N, C-alpha and C positions, 0 to 999 in steps of 0.2 A: 314733412313732405307729403304731398297729395298727388294722386294720379286721377285725372278726369277721364273716366272710362267711357264717356259718351258725350261728345260735343260736336255739333254740326258746323265746324269752322269753315266748311266749304260753302255755307249759306251766303246768299247775296248781301245779307245784312253786315257782313264783315269785309266786303270788298274794299272799302275805303280805309280801314284802320286795322287790318289783321296783324300787322307788325306790332302795333301798340298793344293790342289785346293779348298777344302771346308774351310780349315783354313784361306787361303788368303781372300776368299770371306767374311767370317764372320768378319774378322778383318777390313774389309773395308765397313761394314754396310749392307751387303747382309745377311739377317737374316732367309730366308726360301727358299726352293727349291722344285720344282715340276717336277718329272720325268714322262714324258708322256709315254703311251704305244704305241708301233709301231708293234713289232713282239712278239707274245706271248712267244716265246722261251727266250726272254730277261727278262721276269718278275722275275725269281728267283734272278737275280742280283739287280734289282730295289728294291725288298723286302729286300734283305740283307742290302742295303745301308740305307733304311728307318728305319730298326731296329737298325742300328748302330748309326745313327745320329738323334737326336730329331728334327732337322730342316728340314729333308728330307722326302718328301711325294711322292707318286706315283699314277699314273692312270693306268687303265687297258683298253686296246683297240687295234684295228688293223688298221694300216696305209693302205691307198688305194693300195700301192705297195705290201702289204703283205696279200691281201684278200684270197689267197689260204690257208693261215693258220688260217683263222677265225674259231673259235670253241667256241660257247657260253657256253658250258659245262665247258671248262677250265676257262673262264672268271668268271663264277659263283663261282669257287673255290677260286678266289682271291679277288673278289669285297667286301667281308665282312671283309677283313683285316682292322684294325683300321687306318692304314696309307694310305689306298686307298681312295682318295678324289674326283676322277673324272673319266669320261669315255672318252677314246680316246688316241692318236689322231686318229680320224676317219673323213671321208669325201670323197671328189671326187677329182681326179687328172687326167686331160685329156692331160697332157703335153707329156707323153710317151705312147700313145696308139699304138697298133699294126697297121702296115701299111695295112695288109689284111682287107678288109672292113667287112667281116663276123666276123673275130676275134675281130675287133674294136667294133662292135655292141655288141658282147657277153661280152667283157670286161666292157663296160660302163654299161650294164645291171647288171652284177655281182657286180660292184662297188656300184651301187645304192642299190642293195639288202642288201649288207653288211652294208652300211651306215645306211639305214633305220632300220635294225636290231639293230644297236648300239644306235640309237636314242631311240628306244623303250626300250632297255635294261637300258639306263640311266634314263628314266622316271620310269621304274619298280623299280629301286633302289634309286631313288631320289638323283642322283648325277649329277653335271653339266658336260657339254660336252666340250672337246677340239677338235676344228674343223680344219681340213686341207683342204684348197681349192686352187687348181691351175688350171687356165684356165677352170673353171667349176662354175663360180659365179652364173649364173642363175639357173642351176639345183640344186645346193647346197642350195641356198636361198629357192627355192620352196619346197624342201624336209623338211627343218627346219620349214617352216610355215605349210605345210600340215600335218606334223606328230606332231605338237604342242610341238616342242622342247622348246618353251618359258616356259613350266612348270618347267623345270630345269635350263634353260639358259645355258650359257657357254662362251667360248672365241673363237674368230676367230684368230687362231694362225697365226703368221707372216702375219698380215693383208695385203692384196695385193692391197690396195688403190682403189678397185672397188667401184664406186658410187652405183652400184646395191646392195651392201651389207650394205651400211650405215643404211638403214632403219631397219636392224636387231637390232639396239640399242633399238628400241621400242619393241623388242621381247625378252628382257632380255639377250642380248648378248653383250659381251665386245670385245675389240679390242687389240690384242697383238702386241706391238711395240718393234722391236728389232734392231739389228745392221744395217739392210737395210736402216734405216732412215738416217744413217751417210754416205751412199754411194753417190758418185757424180752423179750417174745416177738415183737417187731416187726422181726425180723431182715431179712425180705424188703423191707419198706418202707425200712429204714435203708440197705440195699444199693442200692435203686433210686432213692433221692432224688437223688443226684448226676447221674443220667441225665435227670432232668426239666429242660427248659430253664428257666433262672432267670426268664425273662420270662413264665413260665406258672405260677408258684408263688403260691398264696394260703394265708392262715392262717384257720382256723376252729376252733370248739370242738365243735359239735353239742350244746351245752349244752341240757339238764342231763345229757347222756350223755357217756361216754368221757372222764371226767376224767383229766387227765395226771398222771403221777408228779410230785411226791410226794403227791398228794392223791387217788389212786385210792380208790374206795369211798365217796366223798361226792359231793354234787351238784356238777356242773360249772357254771361261769359264765364270762362273757366275760373277766373279769380273768385267768383262767388261760391265756389266749393267750400271756402273757409266757413261760410255761414251754415252750410249743411253739416260740416264737421262739428261746429259749435253745438248745434241742436242734438246731434247724436251723442256728443259728450254729456250734455245735460240729461238726456233721457236714459242713457245706459250707465250713468254714474261712473264715467271714466274720464280721465284727463283728455284734453284735446290731442296731446302728444300720443297717448295710447290709441286713440281713434285713428290718427294718421298712420301710426305704425301698423296697426291691425289691417286697415284697408289697403295700405300700400303692399304689404306682404301678400294679401289675398290677390290683388291685381297681378302681382308678379307670378303667383302660383298659377293663375288662370291663363294669363297672356305671357308666355315665356320670354318673349322679346323685350319685355319691360325689365328683365333681370339686370341689365347693364345700366339702368337709370339710377343715378345717385344724387 
């Protein structure tokens, strides 16, 4: 049994065949799905899917690329929905900052403000965080520590293999491992995987993105978590069943609403 802790099933790439995508995953042992929030405009679709499928849950949050759309009042309307089980994906992303120095400084400042607001929002509603970090490990780590995110914990989505973030395991954070682990250029993640406490490992796809080998170049989907589990099994010298048991238990520990999934 596998739980896909991060899959954008509300993405337009699934509009035509979402029923088949979910059916295929369920038939292959993927028993639950978490749709992260990125743009508040997409929430109605995520809610629709969560109400149609018992196995689908969603989070409410704003991605660093969508900070202009951040509105806590809108988030308040959705956070009490019974299938809303997390806050995010939120965080910091310095990969595509403006070239103009003044604009760059303002963008970083605004990203931090929105990130901190969502950490506080998660603590207020006692829901774990889904964290997006890209080229911003130090600032992200410091915010999570300074604003006591450990009170709710969360997952470092698409963990970027930064040594600086490993210590967040001690702050109630888990590490989302996806298709990147299977890439030929993922040497750093391959090396650091054994250093992650096994009780902090989660499996995700980030579907429709980051499709694992041997299907790189086509749309990702939750079924492909089986290839992530295979690679983790190989690298950690554990059976695939052990990997599934470990990561499923971890997902249930972090996201309590998954506890009834069997």
